[in-house]
Structures are given as structure tokens and as C-alpha cells.
C-alpha positions in Angstrom: 34.0 26.2 26.5 31.0 26.6 24.1 31.1 24.7 20.8 32.1 26.8 17.7 29.6 26.2 14.9 31.0 26.6 11.3 28.5 28.7 9.5 29.3 27.1 6.2 28.5 23.6 7.6 25.0 24.9 8.6 24.5 26.3 5.1 25.6 23.1 3.5 23.2 21.1 5.8 20.3 23.3 5.1 21.0 23.2 1.4 21.2 19.4 1.4 17.8 19.3 3.1 16.2 21.7 0.7 17.5 19.9 -2.3 14.4 17.5 -2.3 10.7 18.1 -2.3 8.0 15.6 -1.2 4.4 15.0 -2.3 2.3 13.0 0.1 -0.3 11.3 -2.2 -3.5 10.3 -0.4 -5.8 8.3 -2.6 -9.4 8.0 -1.4 -12.8 6.7 -2.6 -16.1 6.9 -0.7 -14.5 6.8 2.7 -15.5 10.2 4.1 -15.5 9.0 7.7 -12.2 7.3 7.5 -10.6 10.1 5.6 -11.7 12.7 8.2 -9.7 10.9 11.0 -6.7 10.4 8.6 -6.5 14.1 7.9 -6.7 14.9 11.6 -3.9 12.4 12.4 -1.8 13.6 9.4 -2.0 17.2 10.9 -0.1 15.8 13.9 2.9 14.6 11.9 6.1 16.4 12.5 7.0 18.4 9.5 10.1 17.4 7.5 12.7 20.1 6.9 12.2 19.9 3.1 9.3 21.4 1.3 6.3 19.1 0.9 2.7 19.1 -0.2 -0.4 17.0 0.4 -2.0 15.8 -2.8 -5.4 14.3 -2.3 -6.7 12.2 -5.2 -10.5 12.0 -5.1 -11.2 8.7 -7.0 -14.8 9.3 -8.2 -16.3 9.6 -4.8 -20.0 10.2 -4.3 -20.4 10.2 -0.5 -19.3 13.6 0.6 -15.5 12.8 0.4 -15.1 15.5 -2.3 -16.6 18.1 0.0 -14.5 17.1 3.0 -11.3 17.2 0.9 -12.2 20.7 -0.5 -13.0 22.1 3.0 -10.5 24.3 4.9 -11.4 23.7 8.5 -9.1 20.7 8.8 -6.0 22.4 7.3 -3.2 24.0 9.0 -1.6 27.3 7.8 1.8 25.5 7.0 0.2 22.8 5.0 0.1 23.1 1.2 -2.9 21.1 0.0 -4.1 20.2 -3.6 -7.0 18.1 -4.5 -7.5 16.5 -7.9 -10.3 14.2 -9.0 -9.7 11.0 -11.0 -13.0 9.8 -12.6 -11.6 6.4 -13.7 -12.4 4.1 -10.7 -9.5 2.1 -9.3 -6.7 2.6 -6.8 -4.1 2.1 -9.6 -5.8 4.8 -11.6 -5.7 7.1 -8.7 -2.0 6.4 -8.0 -1.3 7.0 -11.7 -3.1 10.3 -11.4 -0.9 11.3 -8.5 2.3 10.5 -10.6 0.9 12.9 -13.2 0.0 15.8 -10.9 2.6 15.5 -8.1 5.3 18.3 -7.9 7.6 16.7 -5.4 10.8 14.9 -6.3 9.5 12.0 -4.3 6.0 10.8 -4.1 5.0 9.1 -0.7 1.8 7.1 -0.9 -0.7 6.5 1.8 -4.3 5.3 2.1 -7.4 6.9 3.6 -7.6 4.6 6.5 -4.3 5.1 8.1 -2.7 6.9 11.1 1.0 7.9 10.5 3.5 7.9 13.3 4.5 11.5 14.1 8.1 10.9 12.8 6.8 9.2 9.7 7.8 11.9 7.1 11.0 12.8 8.8 12.1 9.1 8.7 11.5 9.0 5.0 13.4 12.3 4.5 16.4 10.9 6.3 16.6 7.8 4.0 16.0 9.8 0.8 18.7 12.2 1.7 21.1 9.4 2.6 20.5 7.0 -0.2 18.6 8.8 -3.0 16.7 5.6 -3.7 14.4 4.9 -6.6 11.8 3.7 -4.2 11.4 3.0 -0.5 8.9 1.5 1.9 8.1 1.6 5.6 6.7 -0.5 8.3 3.0 -0.9 8.7 1.2 -2.0 11.8 -2.4 -2.9 12.2 -4.8 -1.0 14.4 -8.1 -2.6 15.4 -10.4 0.3 15.2 -13.9 -1.0 15.8 -13.6 -4.4 17.4 -11.2 -6.6 19.3 -9.0 -9.0 17.3 -11.0 -12.2 16.7 -9.6 -15.6 18.0 -9.3 -16.9 14.4 -7.1 -14.0 13.2 -3.7 -15.7 13.6 -0.4 -13.8 13.2 0.2 -15.4 9.8 -3.0 -13.5 8.5 -2.1 -10.1 9.6 0.0 -9.5 6.4 -3.3 -9.7 4.5 -4.6 -6.7 6.4 -1.6 -4.7 5.5 1.0 -5.5 8.3 4.6 -5.4 7.1 7.8 -5.6 9.0 11.1 -6.5 7.3 13.1 -5.9 10.5 14.7 -3.0 12.3 17.6 -2.1 10.0 17.6 0.4 7.2 18.8 -1.6 4.1 18.5 -2.0 0.4 15.9 -4.5 -0.8 17.0 -6.9 -3.6 14.7 -9.9 -3.0 11.4 -10.2 -4.9 9.8 -11.9 -1.8 10.3 -8.8 0.4 7.8 -6.4 -1.1 6.9 -2.8 0.0 3.1 -2.3 0.5 1.0 0.4 -1.1 -0.3 1.9 2.0 3.2 3.1 3.0 5.7 3.5 0.1 7.3 6.1 -1.9 9.1 6.6 -5.3 11.4 9.0 -7.1 8.9 10.6 -9.4 11.2 10.5 -12.4 11.6 6.7 -12.1 8.2 6.1 -13.6 9.5 7.3 -17.0 11.6 4.1 -17.0 9.4 1.9 -14.9 5.9 2.6 -16.4 2.8 3.2 -14.3 0.8 1.1 -11.8 -1.1 -1.8 -13.5 -4.7 -0.5 -13.8 -6.0 -4.1 -13.9 -4.8 -4.6 -10.4 -5.7 -2.9 -7.2 -9.0 -2.1 -5.5 -11.9 -0.9 -7.7 -14.7 0.4 -5.5 -16.0 -2.6 -3.5 -14.0 -5.1 -5.7 -11.6 -6.8 -3.3 -8.5 -6.9 -5.7 -5.0 -6.3 -4.8 -1.5 -7.0 -6.0 -0.6 -3.8 -7.8 2.0 -2.9 -5.1 3.7 -6.3 -5.3 3.7 -6.2 -9.1 5.4 -2.9 -9.4 7.9 -3.8 -6.6 8.9 -7.0 -8.5 9.1 -5.1 -11.7 11.5 -2.6 -10.0 13.7 -5.4 -8.6 13.8 -7.0 -12.0 15.0 -3.7 -13.5 17.8 -3.3 -10.8 16.2 -0.3 -9.3 17.5 1.0 -6.0 14.9 0.1 -3.4 15.3 0.8 0.3 13.6 -0.4 3.6 12.8 2.5 6.0 11.7 0.8 9.2 11.2 4.1 11.1 8.7 5.4 8.7 5.8 3.8 10.5 2.1 3.8 9.6 -0.8 2.2 11.5 -3.4 0.7 9.2 -6.8 1.0 10.9 -8.8 -2.1 10.5 -12.7 -1.8 10.4 -15.2 -4.4 11.4 -15.9 -5.3 7.8 -12.5 -6.9 7.4 -12.7 -8.8 10.6 -14.6 -11.7 8.9 -13.3 -14.8 7.3 -15.2 -14.0 4.2 -13.0 -11.0 3.6 -9.9 -13.2 3.5 -11.5 -15.8 1.3 -12.9 -13.2 -1.2 -9.5 -11.5 -1.4 -7.8 -14.8 -2.5 -10.6 -15.8 -4.8 -10.4 -12.5 -6.7 -6.6 -12.6 -6.7 -6.7 -16.1 -8.2 -9.3 -15.0 -10.7 -7.1 -12.2 -12.0 -4.0 -14.3 -12.2 -5.7 -17.2 -13.9 -7.0 -14.9 -16.6 -3.6 -13.4 -17.1 -1.8 -16.7 -17.2 -4.2 -18.1 -19.8 -3.7 -15.1 -22.1 -4.7 -16.1 -25.7 -4.5 -19.8 -24.9 -7.4 -22.2 -24.8 -10.0 -21.7 -22.2 -9.6 -25.3 -21.1 -7.6 -25.1 -17.8 -4.2 -26.8 -17.6 -4.5 -30.3 -16.0 -2.1 -29.5 -13.3 -4.6 -27.1 -11.7 -7.1 -29.8 -10.6 -4.6 -31.9 -8.5 -3.4 -28.7 -6.8 -7.0 -27.8 -6.0 -7.6 -31.3 -4.6 -4.5 -31.2 -2.4 -5.4 -27.7 -1.1 -8.9 -28.8 -0.3 -7.7 -32.0 1.5 -5.2 -30.0 3.5 -7.9 -27.6 4.6 -10.2 -30.2 5.7 -7.6 -32.1 7.7 -6.6 -28.8 9.4 -10.2 -28.1 10.3 -10.8 -31.6 11.7 -7.7 -31.7 13.7 -7.5 -28.2 15.1 -10.9 -26.5 14.5 -12.3 -23.9 12.3 -10.1 -21.1 13.9 -7.0 -22.8 12.6 -8.0 -23.7 9.1 -8.7 -20.3 7.4 -5.2 -19.9 5.9 -5.5 -23.3 4.1 -9.0 -22.5 3.0 -7.7 -19.3 1.3 -5.5 -21.6 -0.8 -8.6 -23.6 -1.8 -10.5 -20.5 -3.0 -7.5 -19.1 -4.7 -7.2 -22.1 -7.0 -11.0 -22.0 -7.6 -10.7 -18.4 -8.6 -7.7 -19.2 -10.8 -9.6 -21.9 -12.7 -12.7 -19.7 -13.1 -10.5 -16.8 -14.3 -8.9 -19.1 -16.8 -12.3 -20.3 -18.1 -14.5 -17.3 -17.9 -12.5 -14.0 -17.9 
């Protein structure tokens, strides 16, 4: 006996799926070659049932990225694309421009060096329809694009290349220590009226290796009691280029982060650093040296990152 389908149930299901719209916001700056692959990979993503658009934010690019984004040969007939240009350099500025120009009820952010899983958008759509969250984030895996993984790149360092995995279950996030990362997260567009925008002092600015804007806005949301969800099936692969497979990249990332945080912590206080910083720097340096002598250079990078963080923190306190 064949199944009898209730037409009203089909109508209700279709209505529910059509009740939201999505804007995929892809921020890019001078990465024409990376963007070309990302657009090709994005075309293979299974389309969600709800209406959606691709919003490309060209962040003051000068390398041909603008021409690639404006071209039509990479586009598919069913893909609605808009390109806007943000002249103020900085990833946070680009994301804030996306908030201003997006038309979707939800904005899903991605970067220009990523390959989404085919089910990426559909997974986000399911969680949005089920939970109507203020924000949500998905799993990010690393993909070594140019070279093999070096021996010194231990698992504990992969998070600094964007890897994020809070486990397999869809759930609400309430802990400030379980952030969602900027290369794969989304927000209800209207939440920014309460939340405010991304902090323009944080996030990459051209070649400046600064981060932290995603963690900062996540913690702000948790402090405000926003409804934030983990969507583990919304998977993106972050493609890692050879330039990041050097220890200097990790050291510079922590130095710059320390510098920003030191300057902020000082505020309008004296430029003479607090006395507690120097014993912390000494303990970090001692631990790094001991680790290197005992286990070799491949095992000491994580502790060396702590050293340069405190150095940056002190310099930021004194100079910036």
C-alpha cells in the first residue's frame, strides 16, 4: 500500500523552509589565486532549500581579486552574487560591511582560502530552522595544500591554523572557552543591533598577523546571554599554504596578539608595565628552554609562543 501524503504537511514544510534567507559573506583581500579555487569549490555545495545569496566583500584588493569577483565565468545560473568593495583595510571592517549590505536573515561567514563540504549550507539551514539561534558555528578542518605537514606541527598547534572541533553533537554553547571561529560561523543579522559590530582593532589587516576578533565577539555574545549553537555537520576545510607552515608564523601571531592585548590592558594608565609581567615572562622563557633541551626544537614551539606573547604584551603596554 502506497503512503498517503498530506498536501497540507508538504505546504507547511515548504513554508517553514522558505521562512528564512541566507547570505554567505566571503571576505577577501589580495588572494586572487586562493579565491579562484574557493569560488570553484563553493559552486559544488549542495544548495539549501531556502533562498540565499553570495556576498563577496572585496577588502581594498589590488592584485586582480576585484576583476575575478566581478567576472561571470565562474558563476552558475542559480547563484545570486553581489560584490561590494570595502576600502577600509581589515577583516573586521570587511565583516562589518557584510552586516551592512547583506539581505539574508542569517549571515554565514567564510574566508577566501576555504573549501566547504558539499553539505555545509544544508547543515546550517537545519540548525537554523530547528533552533533559530542568534549565532552558530561549524567544524573546521585543516587541509595542507602546498606541502606535507612538518614534524614540529603538533596537534595542539592546529587550532592556531583554524582547526575547530567541539564534538559531534549539535548543542547550545554557553562556555566562553568554546568559541566559534571566523572562517565558519553565522549570525542572525538583526542580533548586531543589540550586539554591536566586530572590533575593528582586531582581525587581520593586510599582512598584519592579528586575530582575536571572532573570539571577542563570541565572548561578548555569551556574556549577553545570546543563543549560540554548535553545528558540527557544517564542515569547512581551511587550506593551509606553505607560508603558514613555518614556526615564525606562530611566533608572530602570538607576539602581535600580546601586543594588542597589552596596549588594551594598559588603557590610560602608566606606560610602566605592571611588575607581575616580568616574572611571568621569566617563567615562560625558563619552561621553553627546558622543553627544548629535554625534547628538542620540534617539541618547544608551543612554550616559545608563550614567551613571545609576554614580550609583545610588555611592548604593547610600553609603546602602543
